[in-house]
Residue frames relative to the residue before (quaternion, step in Angstrom):
aa qw qx qy qz dx dy dz
M 1.0000 0.0000 0.0000 0.0000 0.00 0.00 0.00
L 0.6301 0.5175 -0.3354 0.4719 3.63 1.08 -0.78
G 0.6649 0.4807 -0.3576 0.4460 3.65 0.90 -0.54
A 0.6007 0.5299 -0.3698 0.4709 3.59 1.13 -0.68
I 0.6705 0.5172 -0.3169 0.4272 3.60 0.82 -0.86
F 0.6560 0.4884 -0.2927 0.4954 3.54 1.04 -0.80
A 0.6225 0.5481 -0.3224 0.4562 3.64 1.10 -0.55
I 0.6848 0.4531 -0.2977 0.4870 3.60 0.98 -0.94
L 0.5912 0.5588 -0.3489 0.4653 3.63 1.09 -0.62
S 0.6734 0.5235 -0.2699 0.4468 3.39 1.00 -0.94
A 0.6280 0.5324 -0.3220 0.4673 3.57 1.11 -0.91
A 0.6836 0.4946 -0.3241 0.4278 3.56 0.81 -0.91
S 0.6489 0.5169 -0.3055 0.4674 3.57 1.06 -0.91
F 0.6412 0.5254 -0.3458 0.4396 3.61 0.94 -0.86
A 0.6504 0.5585 -0.3015 0.4174 3.54 1.04 -0.97
L 0.6666 0.4757 -0.2788 0.5015 3.58 0.97 -0.99
N 0.6007 0.5348 -0.3573 0.4749 3.65 1.01 -0.65
T 0.6534 0.5356 -0.2993 0.4433 3.65 0.88 -0.96
A 0.6830 0.4986 -0.3038 0.4389 3.54 0.87 -1.06
M 0.6650 0.5401 -0.2641 0.4430 3.46 1.03 -1.01
A 0.6411 0.5132 -0.2882 0.4926 3.59 1.15 -0.92
R 0.6222 0.5326 -0.3396 0.4624 3.53 1.06 -0.80
R 0.6083 0.5368 -0.3429 0.4735 3.61 0.98 -0.72
G 0.6547 0.5439 -0.2918 0.4363 3.52 0.94 -0.90
V 0.7480 0.4265 -0.2085 0.4638 3.58 0.85 -1.05
V 0.4186 0.6846 -0.4843 0.3488 3.57 1.30 0.04
S 0.7965 0.1065 -0.0765 0.5903 3.62 0.95 -0.76
G 0.6520 0.4544 -0.3446 0.4997 3.65 1.18 -0.08
T 0.4998 -0.6324 0.5093 0.3015 3.54 -1.33 -0.28
P 0.6194 -0.5203 0.4179 0.4136 3.68 -1.19 0.43
I 0.6244 0.5286 -0.3763 0.4348 3.65 0.80 -0.71
Q 0.6483 0.5252 -0.3047 0.4594 3.58 0.92 -0.85
G 0.6213 0.5592 -0.3000 0.4596 3.46 1.11 -0.66
M 0.6567 0.5046 -0.2796 0.4857 3.41 1.05 -1.07
A 0.6526 0.5188 -0.3524 0.4252 3.58 0.81 -0.90
V 0.7117 0.4565 -0.2675 0.4620 3.67 0.93 -0.55
T 0.7718 0.4171 -0.2044 0.4342 3.50 0.72 -1.12
V 0.6063 0.5616 -0.3601 0.4327 3.70 1.08 -0.46
P 0.7476 0.3566 -0.2786 0.4860 3.59 0.64 -0.96
L 0.5595 0.5922 -0.3994 0.4203 3.60 1.17 -0.37
G 0.5647 0.5782 -0.3896 0.4417 3.60 1.11 -0.43
V 0.6064 0.5300 -0.3429 0.4835 3.61 0.98 -0.79
V 0.6890 0.5083 -0.2866 0.4298 3.55 0.83 -1.00
C 0.6591 0.4906 -0.2898 0.4908 3.53 1.12 -0.60
F 0.7290 0.4809 -0.2284 0.4302 3.51 0.85 -0.95
L 0.6357 0.5932 -0.3189 0.3772 3.53 1.06 -0.89
P 0.6996 0.4105 -0.3230 0.4876 3.63 0.78 -0.66
L 0.6012 0.5806 -0.3486 0.4242 3.55 1.05 -0.51
A 0.6617 0.4851 -0.2848 0.4957 3.42 1.10 -0.99
F 0.6405 0.4960 -0.3521 0.4688 3.65 1.03 -0.68
L 0.6927 0.5122 -0.2996 0.4099 3.62 0.71 -0.96
T 0.7104 0.4501 -0.2416 0.4842 3.54 1.14 -0.78
G 0.5235 -0.6399 0.4180 0.3764 3.57 1.31 -0.23
E 0.5149 0.6694 -0.4300 0.3193 3.61 1.24 -0.36
L 0.5365 0.5980 -0.4206 0.4214 3.81 1.18 -0.45
L 0.6762 0.4967 -0.3161 0.4429 3.59 0.92 -0.75
R 0.6353 0.5129 -0.3143 0.4843 3.65 1.24 -0.22
L 0.3963 0.7402 -0.4609 0.2874 3.56 1.22 -0.07
P 0.6768 0.4973 -0.3171 0.4406 3.59 0.80 -0.69
Q 0.6923 0.4600 -0.2446 0.4992 3.52 1.24 -0.61
F 0.4977 0.6666 -0.4219 0.3604 3.55 1.28 -0.23
P 0.4722 -0.7092 0.4067 0.3296 3.64 -0.54 1.01
M 0.5959 -0.5890 0.4161 0.3533 3.51 -1.10 0.80
A 0.6476 0.5237 -0.3187 0.4527 3.60 0.93 -0.92
A 0.6266 0.5073 -0.3244 0.4948 3.61 0.93 -0.85
T 0.6698 0.5176 -0.3202 0.4253 3.60 0.79 -0.87
A 0.6359 0.5268 -0.2957 0.4803 3.52 1.10 -0.91
W 0.6485 0.5145 -0.3102 0.4675 3.61 0.92 -0.83
M 0.7015 0.4599 -0.2920 0.4595 3.57 0.85 -0.83
A 0.5961 0.5551 -0.3388 0.4709 3.50 1.15 -0.61
A 0.6313 0.4998 -0.3090 0.5061 3.53 1.02 -0.85
V 0.6032 0.5447 -0.3597 0.4583 3.65 0.90 -0.79
G 0.6628 0.5272 -0.3033 0.4368 3.59 0.89 -0.93
V 0.6919 0.4581 -0.2998 0.4707 3.62 0.87 -0.85
V 0.6934 0.4862 -0.2696 0.4584 3.55 0.85 -1.03
H 0.7625 0.3944 -0.2179 0.4643 3.60 0.79 -0.90
F 0.7925 0.3469 -0.1815 0.4677 3.57 0.68 -1.13
I 0.6821 0.3969 -0.2924 0.5401 3.67 1.12 -0.28
I 0.7792 0.3622 -0.2027 0.4696 3.66 0.38 -1.10
G 0.6991 0.4783 -0.2476 0.4703 3.44 0.78 -1.17
R 0.6964 0.5062 -0.2638 0.4351 3.58 0.74 -1.05
Y 0.6461 0.5106 -0.3199 0.4685 3.50 0.94 -0.91
C 0.6629 0.4969 -0.3024 0.4714 3.61 0.88 -1.00
N 0.6385 0.5223 -0.3193 0.4665 3.62 0.99 -0.75
F 0.6491 0.5180 -0.3089 0.4636 3.57 0.88 -0.88
R 0.6558 0.5323 -0.2710 0.4617 3.43 0.98 -1.16
S 0.6687 0.4973 -0.3067 0.4599 3.58 0.83 -0.90
N 0.6240 0.5353 -0.3206 0.4705 3.60 1.00 -0.80
A 0.6652 0.5107 -0.2970 0.4566 3.59 0.97 -0.93
E 0.7182 0.4859 -0.2377 0.4377 3.54 0.98 -0.93
A 0.8604 0.0795 -0.0164 0.5032 3.58 0.88 -0.89
G 0.5878 -0.5849 0.3861 0.4040 3.64 1.29 -0.02
V 0.6028 -0.5990 0.4113 0.3297 3.58 -1.21 0.49
N 0.6595 0.5396 -0.3421 0.3960 3.56 0.92 -0.87
L 0.7040 0.4416 -0.2788 0.4812 3.59 1.02 -0.80
T 0.7575 0.4088 -0.2436 0.4470 3.59 0.80 -0.91
A 0.5464 0.6605 -0.4126 0.3081 3.69 1.02 -0.47
P 0.6676 0.4937 -0.3202 0.4561 3.62 0.94 -0.71
V 0.6120 0.5401 -0.3326 0.4723 3.52 1.26 -0.55
V 0.6484 0.5307 -0.2941 0.4598 3.48 1.02 -0.94
Q 0.6636 0.5259 -0.2917 0.4449 3.53 1.13 -0.84
L 0.4390 0.6404 -0.4960 0.3887 3.61 1.26 0.16
Q 0.4322 0.6934 -0.4673 0.3377 3.51 1.21 -0.07
V 0.5615 0.5918 -0.3769 0.4387 3.63 1.19 -0.54
V 0.6640 0.4857 -0.3183 0.4710 3.63 1.03 -0.81
V 0.5990 0.5486 -0.3622 0.4572 3.55 1.02 -0.74
T 0.6741 0.4981 -0.2912 0.4612 3.54 0.81 -1.15
M 0.6649 0.5138 -0.3269 0.4325 3.59 0.79 -0.93
V 0.6492 0.4839 -0.3354 0.4815 3.63 0.84 -0.75
M 0.6849 0.4624 -0.3011 0.4758 3.64 0.81 -0.91
A 0.6083 0.5389 -0.3742 0.4466 3.64 0.95 -0.68
V 0.6820 0.4814 -0.2847 0.4713 3.60 0.94 -0.69
V 0.7316 0.4505 -0.2298 0.4572 3.53 0.86 -1.00
V 0.7677 0.3835 -0.1695 0.4846 3.50 0.89 -1.11
L 0.7711 0.3809 -0.1349 0.4920 3.52 0.84 -1.16
H 0.2597 -0.7910 0.4857 0.2665 3.59 1.30 -0.56
E 0.2963 0.7179 -0.5666 0.2752 3.57 0.96 0.85
P 0.5202 -0.6624 0.4447 0.3049 3.60 -1.02 0.75
C 0.0992 -0.7744 0.6246 0.0183 3.44 -1.26 0.81
T 0.2803 -0.7857 0.5343 0.1362 3.60 -0.60 1.16
L 0.6610 -0.4835 0.4011 0.4104 3.53 -1.41 0.22
L 0.6362 0.5256 -0.3426 0.4491 3.60 1.00 -0.65
Q 0.6599 0.5106 -0.3097 0.4561 3.48 0.99 -0.73
M 0.5893 0.5519 -0.3287 0.4901 3.60 1.21 -0.64
I 0.6451 0.5090 -0.2944 0.4879 3.47 1.06 -0.86
G 0.6137 0.5382 -0.3381 0.4683 3.59 1.06 -0.65
G 0.6541 0.4864 -0.3203 0.4826 3.48 1.00 -0.95
A 0.6082 0.5274 -0.3736 0.4609 3.73 0.87 -0.50
L 0.6528 0.5250 -0.3272 0.4373 3.53 0.99 -0.83
I 0.6227 0.5559 -0.3187 0.4491 3.52 1.15 -0.86
I 0.6377 0.5247 -0.2942 0.4811 3.53 1.08 -0.82
G 0.6590 0.5219 -0.2802 0.4635 3.51 1.03 -1.02
G 0.6484 0.5134 -0.3172 0.4640 3.63 0.98 -0.80
S 0.6323 0.4921 -0.3461 0.4882 3.63 0.97 -0.76
V 0.6557 0.5262 -0.3466 0.4159 3.65 0.90 -0.75
I 0.6444 0.5555 -0.2874 0.4399 3.48 1.05 -0.92
T 0.6499 0.5042 -0.3215 0.4691 3.60 1.00 -0.70
Q 0.6519 0.5315 -0.3311 0.4276 3.51 1.06 -0.50
Q 0.5971 0.5490 -0.3447 0.4724 3.55 1.36 -0.13
A 0.4859 0.7011 -0.4216 0.3075 3.58 1.35 -0.25
P 0.4302 -0.6769 0.5235 0.2874 3.66 -1.05 0.76
A 0.5432 -0.6613 0.4116 0.3134 3.53 -1.13 0.66
R 0.2144 0.7481 -0.5672 0.2696 3.48 0.27 1.49
T 0.2255 -0.7947 0.5454 0.1422 3.63 -0.61 1.04
A 0.6055 -0.5224 0.4441 0.4040 3.49 -1.29 0.23
A 0.6934 -0.4557 0.3363 0.4454 3.58 -1.37 0.16
T 0.5605 -0.6371 0.4148 0.3285 3.51 -1.07 0.80
S 0.4780 -0.6898 0.4570 0.2948 3.57 -0.88 0.76
P 0.5107 -0.6362 0.4318 0.3847 3.67 -0.83 0.66
A 0.6455 0.5079 -0.3559 0.4457 3.61 1.07 -0.43
E 0.7741 0.2527 -0.1678 0.5556 3.59 1.25 -0.12
P 0.0171 -0.8626 0.5048 -0.0299 3.60 0.77 1.16
D 0.7622 0.3323 -0.2029 0.5171 3.61 0.99 -0.69
A 0.3001 0.7685 -0.5202 0.2208 3.65 1.08 0.40
P 0.4708 -0.6776 0.4619 0.3255 3.68 -0.77 0.93
K 0.5900 -0.5591 0.4405 0.3812 3.59 -1.19 0.52
F 0.3871 -0.7227 0.5334 0.2080 3.63 -0.90 0.89
A 0.0666 -0.7805 0.6216 -0.0016 3.53 -0.82 1.08
P 0.2232 -0.8065 0.5229 0.1623 3.62 -0.19 1.17
R 0.3490 -0.6784 0.6237 0.1700 3.48 -1.36 0.80
Y 0.2677 -0.8454 0.4387 0.1456 3.52 0.14 1.34
V 0.6889 0.5081 -0.3215 0.4049 3.55 0.72 -1.02
A 0.7042 0.4504 -0.2736 0.4758 3.61 0.85 -1.06
G 0.6169 0.5498 -0.3436 0.4463 3.61 1.03 -0.75
Y 0.7295 0.3940 -0.2750 0.4868 3.65 0.73 -0.94
L 0.5954 0.5550 -0.3866 0.4336 3.66 0.97 -0.48
F 0.7071 0.4006 -0.2821 0.5098 3.63 0.79 -0.90
A 0.5965 0.5392 -0.3847 0.4533 3.67 1.02 -0.52
S 0.6700 0.4845 -0.3078 0.4706 3.66 0.94 -0.69
L 0.6582 0.4769 -0.3313 0.4792 3.55 1.07 -0.57
A 0.6245 0.5172 -0.3406 0.4759 3.54 1.19 -0.50
A 0.5984 0.5544 -0.3481 0.4620 3.55 1.16 -0.61
V 0.6539 0.5016 -0.2996 0.4807 3.61 0.92 -0.87
S 0.6768 0.4661 -0.2979 0.4858 3.66 0.87 -0.79
Y 0.6898 0.4788 -0.2863 0.4615 3.53 0.80 -0.84
G 0.6662 0.5356 -0.2764 0.4392 3.51 1.02 -0.93
S 0.6913 0.4975 -0.2768 0.4451 3.63 1.08 -0.64
T 0.6789 0.5550 -0.3125 0.3654 3.53 1.03 -0.67
P 0.5504 0.5715 -0.4415 0.4190 3.70 1.05 -0.33
V 0.6578 0.5191 -0.3196 0.4425 3.58 0.95 -0.72
M 0.6054 0.5419 -0.3210 0.4866 3.44 1.18 -0.74
A 0.6937 0.4989 -0.2591 0.4502 3.48 0.85 -1.02
R 0.5998 0.5678 -0.3360 0.4527 3.52 1.20 -0.65
F 0.6061 0.5509 -0.3363 0.4648 3.53 1.11 -0.95
A 0.7080 0.4706 -0.2589 0.4585 3.66 0.88 -0.95
L 0.8347 0.2845 -0.1187 0.4564 3.66 0.66 -1.01
E 0.4087 0.7213 -0.4937 0.2626 3.62 1.21 0.02
N 0.8441 0.1294 -0.1510 0.4980 3.61 -1.13 0.96
T 0.4995 0.5779 -0.4930 0.4166 3.50 1.07 0.87
G 0.4999 -0.6100 0.4720 0.3938 3.65 -0.72 -1.06
P 0.7356 -0.4486 0.2772 0.4252 3.57 -1.36 0.22
A 0.6299 0.5419 -0.3329 0.4458 3.59 1.05 -0.83
T 0.6302 0.5273 -0.3829 0.4221 3.61 0.91 -0.59
G 0.5536 0.6121 -0.3906 0.4078 3.59 1.15 -0.29
I 0.5557 0.5856 -0.3565 0.4703 3.54 1.31 -0.45
L 0.7102 0.4332 -0.2697 0.4850 3.45 0.79 -1.07
G 0.6185 0.5317 -0.3576 0.4548 3.63 0.99 -0.50
G 0.6540 0.5143 -0.3094 0.4605 3.48 1.06 -0.76
L 0.6194 0.5449 -0.3336 0.4562 3.45 1.02 -0.77
I 0.6630 0.5079 -0.3036 0.4587 3.59 0.87 -0.95
S 0.6173 0.5485 -0.3065 0.4735 3.59 1.05 -0.98
Y 0.7047 0.4604 -0.2762 0.4638 3.62 0.71 -0.99
A 0.6320 0.5502 -0.3273 0.4367 3.56 0.96 -0.89
A 0.6531 0.5018 -0.2878 0.4887 3.61 0.99 -0.93
A 0.6901 0.4807 -0.2946 0.4537 3.52 0.90 -0.80
T 0.6526 0.5178 -0.3025 0.4632 3.55 1.12 -0.72
A 0.5798 0.5501 -0.3643 0.4781 3.55 1.21 -0.55
V 0.6277 0.5258 -0.3023 0.4881 3.65 0.96 -0.94
A 0.6973 0.4850 -0.2835 0.4452 3.51 0.79 -0.98
A 0.6230 0.5238 -0.3159 0.4876 3.57 1.06 -0.77
L 0.6287 0.5223 -0.3453 0.4612 3.60 0.95 -0.67
A 0.6382 0.5549 -0.3287 0.4204 3.57 0.94 -0.83
L 0.6423 0.5408 -0.3514 0.4142 3.59 1.10 -0.55
I 0.4591 0.6201 -0.4930 0.4021 3.56 1.22 0.19
L 0.6247 0.5052 -0.3751 0.4624 3.68 1.02 -0.44
P 0.5128 -0.6804 0.4431 0.2787 3.55 -0.90 1.02
A 0.6859 0.4873 -0.3145 0.4395 3.53 0.85 -0.89
V 0.5901 0.5535 -0.3581 0.4660 3.65 1.20 -0.45
R 0.6283 0.5332 -0.2937 0.4844 3.56 1.04 -1.09
R 0.6878 0.4684 -0.3266 0.4482 3.63 0.67 -0.92
N 0.6313 0.5339 -0.3422 0.4464 3.57 0.99 -0.76
V 0.6949 0.4864 -0.2919 0.4420 3.58 0.75 -1.00
F 0.7445 0.4334 -0.2496 0.4423 3.60 0.77 -1.07
S 0.5908 0.5579 -0.3713 0.4492 3.59 1.25 0.11
M 0.3957 0.7318 -0.4679 0.2982 3.52 1.33 -0.05
S 0.4223 -0.6870 0.5461 0.2268 3.50 -1.22 0.66
P 0.6082 -0.5434 0.4138 0.4044 3.70 -1.08 0.39
L 0.6399 0.5298 -0.3346 0.4449 3.54 0.94 -0.81
N 0.7245 0.4366 -0.2742 0.4575 3.55 0.75 -0.89
A 0.5777 0.5692 -0.3708 0.4526 3.48 1.23 -0.52
R 0.6275 0.5256 -0.3243 0.4741 3.64 1.10 -0.70
W 0.6694 0.4699 -0.3210 0.4775 3.63 0.85 -0.85
F 0.6502 0.5205 -0.3160 0.4544 3.66 0.98 -0.63
A 0.6481 0.5097 -0.3073 0.4751 3.45 1.14 -0.86
A 0.6204 0.5151 -0.3285 0.4917 3.64 0.91 -0.72
S 0.6540 0.5075 -0.3068 0.4697 3.58 0.93 -0.84
G 0.6601 0.5202 -0.3170 0.4395 3.53 0.91 -0.86
V 0.6297 0.5412 -0.3418 0.4402 3.58 1.00 -0.80
F 0.7100 0.4736 -0.2536 0.4552 3.52 0.90 -1.06
V 0.6344 0.5185 -0.3302 0.4687 3.61 1.05 -0.71
A 0.6184 0.5410 -0.3322 0.4632 3.58 1.16 -0.75
A 0.6714 0.4645 -0.3124 0.4857 3.58 0.99 -0.92
A 0.6220 0.5358 -0.3614 0.4421 3.69 1.01 -0.62
Q 0.6888 0.4493 -0.3161 0.4730 3.64 0.96 -0.76
G 0.6027 0.5272 -0.3977 0.4479 3.54 1.05 -0.48
F 0.6532 0.4809 -0.3265 0.4852 3.69 0.92 -0.76
F 0.6650 0.5072 -0.3425 0.4280 3.58 0.97 -0.74
F 0.6880 0.4834 -0.2910 0.4564 3.59 0.87 -0.87
A 0.6051 0.5179 -0.3497 0.4933 3.55 1.22 -0.53
G 0.6283 0.5618 -0.3172 0.4347 3.60 1.07 -0.65
V 0.7421 0.4101 -0.2337 0.4760 3.49 0.84 -1.07
A 0.5497 0.5966 -0.3766 0.4473 3.52 1.39 -0.16
V 0.7803 0.3149 -0.1354 0.5231 3.67 1.20 -0.62
A 0.7768 0.2447 -0.1159 0.5686 3.59 1.23 -0.30
P 0.6262 -0.5615 0.4073 0.3561 3.59 -1.23 0.56
V 0.5714 -0.6150 0.4075 0.3596 3.55 -1.03 0.73
M 0.5802 0.5852 -0.3448 0.4496 3.70 1.22 -0.52
L 0.6522 0.4670 -0.3022 0.5149 3.56 1.13 -0.45
V 0.7261 0.4784 -0.2478 0.4272 3.59 0.60 -1.28
M 0.7339 0.4867 -0.2747 0.3860 3.59 0.58 -1.16
P 0.6684 0.4629 -0.3355 0.4758 3.70 0.88 -0.73
L 0.5876 0.5591 -0.3860 0.4394 3.68 0.94 -0.64
L 0.5830 0.5941 -0.3685 0.4139 3.63 1.03 -0.57
Q 0.5130 0.6771 -0.3670 0.3789 3.54 1.34 -0.43
F 0.5473 0.5981 -0.3886 0.4380 3.53 1.29 -0.48
S 0.4817 0.6516 -0.4403 0.3866 3.67 1.26 -0.26
L 0.5283 0.6307 -0.3990 0.4049 3.61 1.21 -0.54
V 0.6813 0.4992 -0.2618 0.4670 3.49 0.85 -1.07
F 0.6874 0.4729 -0.2811 0.4742 3.56 0.86 -1.06
R 0.6389 0.5498 -0.3265 0.4278 3.57 1.06 -0.77
M 0.6309 0.5320 -0.3214 0.4643 3.52 1.01 -0.87
L 0.6661 0.5153 -0.2984 0.4491 3.59 0.90 -0.88
F 0.7404 0.4346 -0.2346 0.4558 3.51 0.77 -1.27
S 0.6595 0.5011 -0.3289 0.4536 3.65 0.89 -0.78
T 0.6819 0.4753 -0.3154 0.4578 3.59 0.89 -0.70
W 0.6407 0.5331 -0.3000 0.4641 3.45 1.21 -0.61
L 0.7493 0.4107 -0.1922 0.4826 3.54 0.92 -0.98
N 0.8151 0.1819 -0.0303 0.5491 3.59 0.99 -0.87
P 0.0598 0.8616 -0.5038 0.0127 3.61 0.74 0.86
A 0.7008 0.4561 -0.2760 0.4740 3.53 1.17 -0.62
H 0.7195 0.4249 -0.2419 0.4932 3.57 1.24 -0.14
E 0.6684 0.4926 -0.3098 0.4632 3.62 1.19 0.36
V 0.3886 -0.6784 0.5680 0.2571 3.53 -1.20 0.48
I 0.0340 0.7914 -0.6065 0.0689 3.56 -0.79 1.03
G 0.2763 0.7451 -0.5634 0.2261 3.49 -1.17 0.70
P 0.7139 -0.4427 0.2995 0.4524 3.61 -1.35 0.21
L 0.6646 0.5107 -0.3374 0.4285 3.70 0.85 -0.81
V 0.6537 0.4952 -0.3262 0.4701 3.58 0.99 -0.84
L 0.6673 0.4761 -0.3183 0.4762 3.68 0.98 -0.69
A 0.6397 0.5506 -0.2985 0.4455 3.55 1.06 -0.81
G 0.6477 0.5183 -0.2784 0.4841 3.51 1.04 -0.95
T 0.6453 0.5185 -0.3063 0.4700 3.52 0.89 -1.02
A 0.6703 0.5040 -0.2981 0.4558 3.71 0.75 -1.01
I 0.6657 0.4769 -0.3292 0.4701 3.66 0.94 -0.86
S 0.6189 0.5433 -0.3549 0.4425 3.64 0.96 -0.71
V 0.6401 0.5508 -0.3115 0.4358 3.50 0.98 -1.02
V 0.6467 0.5442 -0.2811 0.4545 3.48 0.97 -1.06
G 0.6592 0.5121 -0.2846 0.4714 3.50 0.99 -0.93
A 0.6516 0.5134 -0.3045 0.4682 3.53 1.06 -0.87
L 0.6428 0.5206 -0.3322 0.4531 3.62 1.01 -0.64
M 0.6412 0.5087 -0.3105 0.4835 3.60 1.14 -0.80
V 0.6289 0.5201 -0.3319 0.4730 3.58 1.10 -0.61
S 0.7799 0.4363 -0.1897 0.4066 3.58 0.78 -1.12
V 0.6900 0.4553 -0.2968 0.4780 3.62 1.06 -0.69
D 0.5431 -0.6405 0.4232 0.3401 3.53 -0.97 0.75
T 0.5364 -0.6819 0.4239 0.2600 3.40 -0.83 1.29
G 0.6454 0.5216 -0.3406 0.4421 3.60 0.87 -0.67
L 0.6432 0.4821 -0.3570 0.4758 3.66 0.97 -0.62
I 0.6313 0.5284 -0.3237 0.4664 3.65 0.94 -0.71
V 0.6938 0.4436 -0.3026 0.4800 3.59 0.83 -0.94
N 0.6565 0.4861 -0.3359 0.4689 3.75 0.91 -0.63
A 0.6430 0.5202 -0.3289 0.4559 3.65 0.96 -0.80
L 0.7250 0.4387 -0.2619 0.4619 3.57 0.87 -0.84
G 0.3059 -0.7628 0.5172 0.2387 3.65 1.21 -0.43
L 0.1856 0.8261 -0.5184 0.1196 3.59 0.93 0.85
P 0.6239 -0.5125 0.4069 0.4273 3.60 -1.19 0.45
E 0.6710 -0.5195 0.3686 0.3796 3.65 -1.20 0.67
P 0.7215 0.4685 -0.3020 0.4108 3.65 0.59 -1.02
L 0.6354 0.5130 -0.2922 0.4976 3.58 1.17 -0.83
A 0.6546 0.5277 -0.3158 0.4397 3.55 0.90 -0.90
R 0.6508 0.5059 -0.3184 0.4682 3.54 1.00 -0.95
A 0.6569 0.5097 -0.3295 0.4473 3.60 0.94 -0.83
L 0.6685 0.4921 -0.3090 0.4642 3.63 0.89 -0.75
L 0.7198 0.4370 -0.2576 0.4739 3.52 1.05 -0.66
W 0.4215 0.6974 -0.4661 0.3446 3.58 1.27 0.27
R 0.2004 -0.8409 0.5020 0.0265 3.51 -0.73 1.20
V 0.3294 -0.6935 0.5940 0.2402 3.46 -1.17 0.65
């Protein structure tokens, strides 16, 4: 139960972070977003690690676990986040979010293959629904939501589908692989250890981001950021740090196969937050809503214990046995 609560809180925080980052990349760049949000993660996690006493445990943190969490930082916060920001800039959150959420399928496969966690036929059907939902959203016509009163003169948003879906797919692979890496590092620990793990991950990602500033083109890009975009990216960084804290706490106390699918609820939160904050810069319509709903149903089928579903529905014995078949 505790792991599920952490996962839902993480999903809501991730969604708000995504909507705010999307607002930033409307006139800013993904690199500018990285320059603000990645170091801000260290700023958020460091005092928490100190107040909880986890910082004092850093010398006792196993070297292997430290290496895994550093790898999580580079793959998730550098590669995955850049691809996510880029997909948002190219096609908007509402279109790309279901594609990014294919990360749950990546995680599900890796959890079975690498961690040897069980996967039932019903969960595989749920994974197929997630994929189907993402495909449906890609058929949506380029029609944005109503223009916000605060942005009456905002230019019409024209999504770039190929680039958006390409970077969203790369983000899904990056995001989907890191929960298994985090599980290797944090298994059989406790929720507070997730704070230390998050600090290590953000510190590693910040080091890589700092090295990137050696390149003149990157420096010019970062230093051209407007104050307004800086504020949106800063707010995004705070919420994504909170989301990662909840996530690491979740995988510290619950299996990946429970925590990761529940993050799928971020699709619902993203739809609400992105349409609220960025109505002139998002695609909305029946296909987007239908694809999101189907993806959420698939996530529930993956995350809820198959035995509970079978017993609640009172399914015939042959069908129940088929759905309970495990890989």
